[in-house]
C-alpha positions as CSV (number, residue, x, y, z in Angstrom):
1,M,-25.2,-23.9,-31.3
2,L,-27.6,-26.7,-32.2
3,R,-26.2,-28.7,-29.3
4,K,-27.3,-25.9,-27.1
5,I,-30.9,-25.7,-28.5
6,S,-31.3,-29.7,-28.0
7,L,-30.3,-29.4,-24.6
8,L,-32.4,-26.6,-23.8
9,F,-35.4,-28.4,-25.5
10,L,-34.5,-31.6,-23.4
11,S,-34.7,-29.1,-20.4
12,F,-38.2,-28.1,-21.4
13,V,-39.4,-31.8,-21.9
14,I,-38.0,-32.7,-18.5
15,I,-39.8,-30.0,-16.7
16,F,-43.1,-30.6,-18.5
17,A,-42.8,-34.4,-17.5
18,C,-42.4,-33.4,-14.1
19,I,-45.3,-31.2,-13.9
20,V,-47.4,-33.9,-15.6
21,T,-46.4,-36.6,-13.4
22,G,-46.0,-34.8,-9.9
23,C,-41.8,-35.6,-9.9
24,G,-40.6,-34.9,-6.2
25,K,-44.0,-34.8,-4.6
26,N,-44.8,-36.9,-1.9
27,E,-47.6,-39.1,-3.2
28,K,-48.5,-40.8,0.1
29,Y,-51.0,-38.0,1.1
30,S,-51.2,-35.9,-2.1
31,E,-54.0,-33.7,-2.9
32,I,-56.1,-35.3,-5.4
33,D,-56.4,-33.8,-8.8
34,S,-60.2,-32.8,-9.1
35,A,-59.8,-32.7,-12.9
36,K,-59.8,-36.5,-12.9
37,E,-62.8,-38.3,-14.0
38,N,-63.1,-40.7,-10.9
39,L,-61.4,-40.8,-7.5
40,I,-60.9,-44.4,-6.4
41,V,-60.5,-44.8,-2.6
42,T,-60.3,-48.0,-0.5
43,D,-62.0,-48.3,2.7
44,S,-61.4,-49.8,6.2
45,I,-62.7,-53.2,4.7
46,G,-60.9,-53.2,1.4
47,R,-63.9,-52.0,-0.5
48,K,-63.2,-49.8,-3.6
49,I,-65.5,-46.8,-4.0
50,S,-65.5,-44.7,-7.1
51,L,-66.2,-40.8,-6.6
52,K,-66.5,-38.2,-9.2
53,K,-64.4,-35.9,-7.2
54,P,-63.5,-35.1,-3.5
55,V,-66.4,-35.0,-1.2
56,S,-68.1,-31.5,-0.5
57,R,-71.2,-33.2,1.4
58,A,-70.8,-35.8,3.7
59,V,-72.9,-37.6,6.2
60,I,-70.7,-38.9,9.1
61,M,-71.3,-41.5,12.0
62,N,-68.9,-42.3,14.8
63,A,-67.2,-39.7,17.0
64,Y,-63.8,-41.1,16.1
65,N,-64.4,-40.4,12.5
66,A,-65.8,-36.8,13.2
67,E,-62.7,-36.0,15.3
68,L,-60.2,-36.9,12.6
69,I,-62.2,-35.2,10.1
70,N,-62.1,-32.1,11.9
71,A,-58.5,-32.4,12.6
72,I,-57.9,-32.3,8.7
73,G,-60.0,-29.3,8.2
74,A,-63.1,-31.1,6.6
75,I,-65.5,-30.5,9.0
76,N,-67.5,-27.9,7.3
77,Q,-68.1,-30.5,4.5
78,V,-70.3,-32.6,6.7
79,V,-73.8,-31.9,6.5
80,G,-75.3,-34.6,8.7
81,V,-74.2,-36.7,12.0
82,D,-75.5,-39.4,14.4
83,Y,-76.5,-38.9,17.8
84,Y,-73.2,-39.7,19.4
85,I,-71.6,-37.1,17.5
86,Y,-74.4,-34.8,18.0
87,Q,-74.6,-35.0,21.8
88,D,-71.3,-33.5,22.4
89,Q,-72.1,-30.2,21.8
90,E,-68.9,-28.8,23.4
91,G,-66.4,-30.9,21.7
92,F,-67.8,-29.8,18.4
93,K,-68.5,-26.0,19.4
94,H,-72.3,-26.5,18.8
95,R,-71.8,-26.8,15.2
96,F,-74.0,-29.7,14.7
97,T,-78.0,-28.8,15.0
98,K,-81.0,-31.0,15.1
99,D,-81.9,-30.7,11.8
100,M,-78.5,-32.4,10.7
101,L,-79.3,-35.5,13.0
102,I,-79.8,-38.7,10.9
103,G,-80.7,-41.1,13.9
104,Q,-79.0,-43.1,16.7
105,S,-75.6,-44.8,16.2
106,K,-76.8,-48.2,15.1
107,G,-77.4,-48.8,11.5
108,S,-80.6,-50.2,11.9
109,D,-81.6,-46.9,13.5
110,L,-80.7,-44.5,10.7
111,N,-83.3,-42.1,9.2
112,Y,-82.9,-42.7,5.5
113,E,-85.4,-40.4,4.7
114,K,-83.5,-37.6,6.3
115,I,-80.0,-38.7,4.9
116,I,-81.5,-38.7,1.3
117,E,-83.1,-35.1,2.1
118,L,-79.4,-33.7,3.1
119,K,-78.1,-34.7,-0.2
120,P,-74.7,-36.0,0.8
121,E,-72.5,-37.7,-1.6
122,V,-71.2,-40.1,0.8
123,V,-72.3,-41.5,4.1
124,I,-69.1,-42.5,6.1
125,M,-69.6,-45.1,8.9
126,T,-67.8,-48.0,10.6
127,S,-67.9,-51.6,9.8
128,N,-69.6,-52.4,12.8
129,Y,-72.5,-50.8,11.6
130,N,-75.3,-52.3,9.2
131,W,-73.2,-50.9,6.2
132,Q,-74.8,-53.3,3.9
133,D,-78.3,-52.2,4.5
134,A,-77.2,-48.5,4.2
135,E,-75.4,-49.3,0.8
136,K,-78.6,-51.0,-0.6
137,K,-80.7,-48.1,0.5
138,L,-78.8,-45.2,-0.6
139,K,-77.1,-46.5,-3.7
140,P,-80.2,-45.7,-5.8
141,F,-79.9,-42.1,-4.9
142,G,-76.2,-42.0,-6.0
143,I,-75.1,-41.9,-2.3
144,E,-71.8,-44.2,-1.6
145,V,-71.2,-45.7,1.8
146,I,-67.6,-45.6,2.8
147,N,-66.3,-47.6,6.2
148,V,-63.5,-45.8,8.0
149,N,-62.8,-47.7,11.2
150,A,-61.2,-44.8,13.2
151,Y,-61.3,-46.6,16.6
152,Y,-58.2,-48.7,15.8
153,T,-55.3,-47.0,17.1
154,D,-53.1,-49.3,14.8
155,K,-54.8,-47.9,11.7
156,F,-54.6,-44.3,12.4
157,E,-52.2,-43.7,9.4
158,E,-54.1,-45.1,6.8
159,N,-57.4,-43.8,8.0
160,V,-56.2,-40.3,8.1
161,K,-54.9,-41.0,4.6
162,L,-58.1,-42.3,3.6
163,L,-59.9,-39.3,4.8
164,G,-57.6,-36.8,3.3
165,Q,-58.3,-38.6,-0.1
166,I,-62.2,-38.3,0.4
167,F,-62.3,-34.8,1.3
168,G,-59.5,-33.5,-0.9
169,K,-57.3,-32.7,2.3
170,G,-54.1,-34.5,1.5
171,K,-51.6,-31.8,2.7
172,N,-53.2,-31.3,5.9
173,A,-53.7,-35.1,6.6
174,E,-49.8,-35.5,6.1
175,E,-49.0,-32.8,8.5
176,F,-51.7,-34.1,10.9
177,A,-50.4,-37.8,10.8
178,D,-46.9,-36.8,11.1
179,Y,-47.2,-35.1,14.2
180,F,-48.7,-38.0,16.1
181,L,-46.3,-40.6,14.1
182,S,-43.3,-38.6,14.8
183,K,-44.3,-39.0,18.8
184,L,-44.9,-42.8,18.3
185,A,-41.4,-42.9,16.7
186,Y,-39.6,-41.1,19.7
187,I,-41.4,-43.7,22.1
188,N,-40.3,-46.6,20.0
189,K,-37.0,-45.3,20.0
190,Q,-36.6,-44.5,23.6
191,L,-38.1,-47.9,24.6
192,Q,-36.4,-50.1,22.2
193,N,-34.2,-51.9,24.7
194,V,-36.4,-51.3,27.9
195,P,-38.1,-54.1,29.7
196,K,-41.9,-53.8,29.6
197,R,-43.9,-52.8,32.6
198,S,-47.0,-54.6,33.5
199,V,-50.2,-52.7,33.4
200,Y,-53.8,-53.3,33.9
201,Y,-56.2,-51.5,31.7
202,E,-59.8,-51.1,32.7
203,Y,-62.4,-49.4,30.4
204,R,-65.3,-47.7,32.5
205,T,-66.8,-50.8,34.4
206,A,-64.9,-52.9,36.8
207,G,-63.4,-56.0,35.0
208,R,-63.9,-54.6,31.4
209,T,-60.3,-54.6,30.3
210,T,-58.6,-55.0,26.8
211,V,-57.4,-58.1,25.0
212,P,-56.1,-58.6,21.3
213,G,-58.7,-57.7,18.8
214,D,-60.4,-55.2,21.3
215,Y,-60.5,-51.4,20.5
216,F,-58.3,-50.4,23.2
217,Y,-55.5,-53.2,23.0
218,E,-53.3,-51.3,20.5
219,M,-53.4,-48.2,22.6
220,V,-51.9,-49.9,25.2
221,K,-49.4,-52.0,23.0
222,L,-48.1,-48.9,21.4
223,A,-47.4,-47.5,24.8
224,H,-45.1,-50.4,25.4
225,G,-47.2,-51.7,28.3
226,D,-47.1,-55.3,29.0
227,N,-50.8,-56.0,29.3
228,I,-51.5,-58.6,31.9
229,F,-54.5,-59.8,29.7
230,K,-53.0,-60.2,26.4
231,D,-53.3,-63.9,26.3
232,A,-57.0,-63.5,27.3
233,K,-60.0,-64.2,25.0
234,N,-62.5,-62.2,26.9
235,N,-62.4,-58.6,27.6
236,T,-64.6,-59.1,30.8
237,I,-62.9,-60.6,33.5
238,D,-63.0,-61.6,37.1
239,I,-61.7,-58.7,39.2
240,E,-59.9,-61.2,41.7
241,S,-57.6,-62.4,38.6
242,V,-56.0,-59.0,38.8
243,V,-55.1,-59.3,42.4
244,E,-53.3,-62.7,41.1
245,K,-51.5,-60.9,38.3
246,N,-50.3,-58.3,40.6
247,P,-49.6,-55.5,37.9
248,Q,-47.1,-52.8,38.4
249,Y,-49.4,-50.1,37.0
250,I,-53.3,-49.4,36.6
251,V,-54.7,-47.3,34.0
252,K,-58.6,-46.8,34.0
253,V,-60.8,-44.7,31.6
254,S,-63.4,-42.9,33.6
255,D,-66.6,-44.8,34.9
256,A,-69.8,-45.9,33.5
257,N,-71.7,-43.0,35.1
258,V,-69.3,-40.2,34.2
259,Y,-70.5,-38.4,31.0
260,S,-68.0,-38.4,28.3
261,S,-67.1,-35.1,26.8
262,Y,-65.0,-32.2,26.2
263,V,-65.7,-31.1,29.7
264,P,-63.9,-33.0,31.9
265,P,-65.0,-35.0,35.1
266,T,-64.9,-33.2,38.3
267,E,-62.0,-33.7,41.0
268,A,-64.7,-35.0,43.1
269,E,-65.7,-37.5,40.5
270,H,-62.0,-38.5,39.5
271,K,-61.3,-39.0,43.4
272,H,-64.4,-41.1,43.9
273,I,-63.1,-43.3,41.2
274,F,-59.6,-43.5,42.3
275,E,-60.9,-44.7,45.8
276,E,-63.1,-47.2,44.6
277,I,-60.2,-49.1,43.0
278,G,-58.3,-49.2,46.1
279,A,-61.3,-50.3,48.2
280,R,-61.9,-53.3,46.0
281,P,-61.4,-56.8,47.8
282,G,-57.7,-57.8,47.9
283,W,-56.6,-54.8,45.6
284,D,-55.0,-53.0,48.6
285,Q,-52.4,-55.9,47.9
286,I,-51.6,-55.2,44.2
287,E,-48.2,-53.4,43.7
288,A,-49.8,-50.8,41.7
289,V,-52.4,-49.8,44.3
290,K,-49.6,-50.0,47.4
291,N,-47.2,-47.8,45.0
292,K,-50.1,-45.5,43.7
293,K,-49.5,-46.4,40.4
294,V,-52.9,-45.9,39.3
295,L,-53.9,-43.4,36.4
296,L,-57.3,-42.1,35.5
297,L,-57.9,-40.8,32.0
298,S,-61.2,-39.2,31.0
299,H,-63.2,-40.7,28.3
300,Y,-62.7,-37.7,26.0
301,V,-58.9,-37.5,26.7
302,H,-58.0,-41.4,25.9
303,G,-59.7,-41.2,22.4
304,G,-58.2,-38.3,20.7
305,A,-56.4,-39.1,17.4
306,S,-57.9,-42.7,17.5
307,K,-56.7,-43.2,20.9
308,L,-52.9,-42.0,20.3
309,V,-53.6,-39.1,22.8
310,G,-54.1,-42.0,25.4
311,T,-51.2,-43.8,24.2
312,M,-49.0,-40.6,24.9
313,Y,-50.4,-40.6,28.7
314,I,-49.8,-44.4,29.3
315,A,-46.4,-44.3,27.9
316,K,-45.3,-41.3,30.0
317,F,-47.0,-43.0,32.9
318,L,-45.3,-46.3,32.4
319,Y,-41.8,-45.0,31.6
320,P,-41.5,-41.3,32.8
321,E,-37.4,-41.5,33.1
322,Y,-36.9,-42.9,29.5
323,L,-39.5,-40.0,28.0
324,P,-38.0,-36.9,29.1
325,D,-39.2,-35.1,25.6
326,L,-42.5,-36.4,25.5
327,H,-45.2,-34.2,27.3
328,P,-48.6,-35.9,27.0
329,E,-50.5,-32.6,28.4
330,N,-48.8,-30.6,25.6
331,V,-50.0,-33.3,23.0
332,F,-53.4,-33.0,24.4
333,Q,-53.4,-29.2,24.3
334,D,-52.1,-29.4,20.7
335,W,-55.0,-31.9,20.0
336,L,-57.5,-29.6,21.3
337,T,-56.4,-26.1,20.0
338,K,-54.8,-27.0,16.7
339,Y,-56.7,-29.9,15.6
340,Q,-60.1,-29.8,17.1
341,H,-60.2,-26.0,17.1
342,L,-61.0,-26.1,20.9
343,D,-59.9,-24.1,23.9
344,Y,-57.4,-25.9,26.2
345,I,-59.0,-27.4,29.2
346,A,-57.1,-29.0,32.0
347,G,-58.5,-31.9,34.5
348,H,-58.9,-34.8,32.2
349,T,-56.4,-37.0,34.0
350,Y,-56.0,-38.0,37.8
351,P,-53.7,-37.3,39.1
352,A,-53.3,-34.3,36.9
353,Y,-50.9,-34.2,34.3
354,K,-49.6,-30.5,33.9
355,L,-48.1,-28.8,30.7
356,G,-44.5,-29.3,30.2
357,E,-44.3,-32.7,32.5
């Protein structure tokens, strides 16, 4: 009898310990215990910031950050935004009003009086802004500055985890990250022993490509593209050098005069960009142009989920026969409807991808 009582007591002790320590939980994205005295987060440049609790009022900068925050279900905790978020009214369902505008995108253009008036607990920006000045001016008011560099594709997982911690949305963050990471895992598995195909990537203006360390480089790399300028130091190149390198594929993101938003370019705008590429001197001799292996992505579609939506399109474009179960237009549809809470809208690629392709 005593032995049974002892075993029962031991069982209660183990159960209680598991409740306290969180036995069996996935700690990677676990929800933050708001009862804790402090929440310590590490931002994109390694700074440790102490918060009293998950954030309920935030001012944010950079559209990539805004989209990730929206995707984890924390957009209602945003009380102020920069101009580049504010201007895409359709992309955020007219949620951000003029009284939430805190200035242009650069740190030197911030309206600090407005930020203080909005009473946020944090300002989330990116490290290419003047965050040091922002920290100096906002710290006396109890407002923390946190850098989240959501435009770096290879940092997607850690940025989603960080935002989940900041806003107390760990479960949402885990589900969101897993969706895209599973797509990447499929691409890596299918293309593991496949020779890489050469690609020229162009961002908006002629000759603006991507090189190591650039914002777009990892998007192409994760798609298993052999970037013809992977050894270049400068992301602006002479377009004649593209003829010399003769890529098998060309991917271009929109054009400088095509507005970037949830609303896609018109077919006429797409066609104009497409024809301009083939009309460049000597480009009719490039393998990609001769074989019509040119893909246009709208500025909006390429950037979803820290450009992982763009990665899906590029991977499928380069290796369609190896990726039968990857349907980038379906991924884009999920990005819009499930994670951005928008209606699906076609026409962001040229030639147009269809659902199920």
